[in-house]
C-alpha positions as CSV (number, residue, x, y, z in Angstrom):
1,M,115.0,129.8,-10.5
2,K,117.7,128.4,-13.0
3,F,116.6,126.8,-16.2
4,S,118.2,123.4,-15.2
5,S,116.1,123.7,-11.5
6,K,112.6,124.3,-13.8
7,V,113.6,121.5,-16.0
8,A,114.4,119.1,-13.1
9,L,111.2,120.2,-11.3
10,M,109.1,119.8,-14.2
11,L,110.6,116.2,-14.7
12,G,110.0,115.4,-11.3
13,V,106.4,116.4,-11.2
14,I,105.9,114.5,-14.6
15,S,107.4,111.1,-13.1
16,S,105.1,111.6,-9.9
17,A,101.7,111.9,-11.9
18,A,102.9,109.2,-14.1
19,L,103.4,106.8,-11.0
20,A,100.3,107.4,-9.5
21,N,98.6,106.0,-12.4
22,E,100.2,102.5,-12.0
23,I,98.7,100.2,-9.0
24,V,100.7,98.1,-7.4
25,A,101.7,95.0,-9.3
26,P,98.6,92.6,-8.0
27,L,101.2,89.3,-9.3
28,D,104.5,88.9,-9.8
29,G,105.2,89.8,-13.6
30,V,102.0,91.8,-14.0
31,E,101.8,95.3,-14.3
32,V,98.1,97.5,-14.1
33,V,98.2,101.6,-14.9
34,I,94.9,103.8,-14.9
35,T,94.0,104.7,-18.5
36,Q,91.6,107.1,-19.7
37,L,90.0,104.4,-22.5
38,P,86.0,103.2,-21.6
39,T,87.8,99.0,-21.6
40,L,89.9,96.8,-20.2
41,S,93.0,96.3,-21.9
42,I,95.0,93.0,-21.2
43,Q,98.4,92.2,-22.8
44,N,100.4,89.5,-22.6
45,I,104.1,90.1,-23.6
46,S,105.0,86.9,-21.6
47,N,106.0,83.8,-22.9
48,E,103.3,82.2,-21.4
49,T,99.8,81.5,-22.5
50,V,97.9,83.3,-19.6
51,S,93.8,82.1,-19.5
52,I,92.1,84.8,-17.4
53,N,88.3,84.5,-16.2
54,I,86.1,87.6,-15.7
55,Y,82.8,87.1,-14.2
56,G,82.0,83.5,-15.9
57,E,84.0,84.4,-18.8
58,T,87.5,82.9,-20.0
59,L,90.2,84.7,-22.2
60,K,92.9,82.7,-23.2
61,L,95.8,85.2,-24.6
62,A,98.7,83.6,-26.5
63,P,102.5,84.7,-25.7
64,T,103.0,88.5,-27.6
65,S,99.2,88.7,-27.9
66,G,96.2,91.4,-26.2
67,V,92.5,92.0,-26.2
68,Q,90.1,94.8,-25.1
69,Y,87.5,94.0,-22.5
70,A,83.9,95.7,-22.9
71,C,83.4,96.3,-18.8
72,K,79.4,95.7,-19.4
73,G,78.5,98.5,-16.7
74,Y,81.3,97.6,-14.1
75,H,82.8,100.1,-12.3
76,D,85.7,97.2,-11.5
77,L,86.4,94.0,-12.3
78,E,87.6,90.7,-10.7
79,L,90.3,88.9,-12.8
80,Q,91.1,85.6,-12.1
81,V,94.5,84.0,-13.5
82,L,93.8,80.2,-14.2
83,N,96.6,78.2,-13.3
84,N,97.9,80.3,-10.6
85,D,98.4,79.9,-7.2
86,H,97.5,83.6,-6.2
87,D,94.6,83.7,-8.5
88,Y,92.5,87.0,-8.9
89,F,92.6,90.4,-8.6
90,E,90.8,93.2,-9.2
91,V,91.2,96.3,-11.6
92,P,89.3,99.2,-12.3
93,C,87.8,99.1,-15.7
94,Q,90.1,102.2,-17.0
95,S,93.3,100.3,-16.7
96,K,95.7,98.6,-18.5
97,V,97.0,95.2,-17.4
98,V,100.2,93.2,-18.8
99,F,101.3,90.2,-18.4
100,T,105.0,90.8,-18.4
101,E,108.0,89.0,-19.9
102,L,108.6,88.1,-16.2
103,F,105.2,86.1,-15.5
104,K,105.2,82.5,-15.3
105,N,102.3,80.3,-14.6
106,Q,102.9,78.4,-11.4
107,R,100.8,75.4,-12.5
108,K,100.6,73.3,-15.7
109,Q,97.5,74.4,-17.5
110,G,94.7,72.0,-17.1
111,E,96.0,71.3,-13.1
C-alpha cells in the first residue's frame, strides 16, 4: 500500500472516530460532544444570554462564558433551555454542550 493511501486511510479512521463522539444537535446552534471528563461542560459562545435549568437548578450563562456542572450521581442530564420553544434535551453527563454563535433565544427573557 502506498504511503499516500495509508495516510488517507488513517485520516478517514480518525475523522470517523471523532464523528462517533458527536451527538445529533438537539437545537439549532447547539453542539454536543461526548468527553471523558466526569462533569458536564457547558459553553456559551453565542451573543445571547443562555438560561438553563437542570433539575431545579438554574444556570445563567452570559455570552462567551462557560461552566462545569457536577452530575451528582446522574448518568444523563436533562437540560431545559429557558426562553426557547423546543426547550429541553438530554445529554450524557460526560459531554460538552456548546451554544454556538448561531444560537438564538426564540423568546425574550422573562416571557
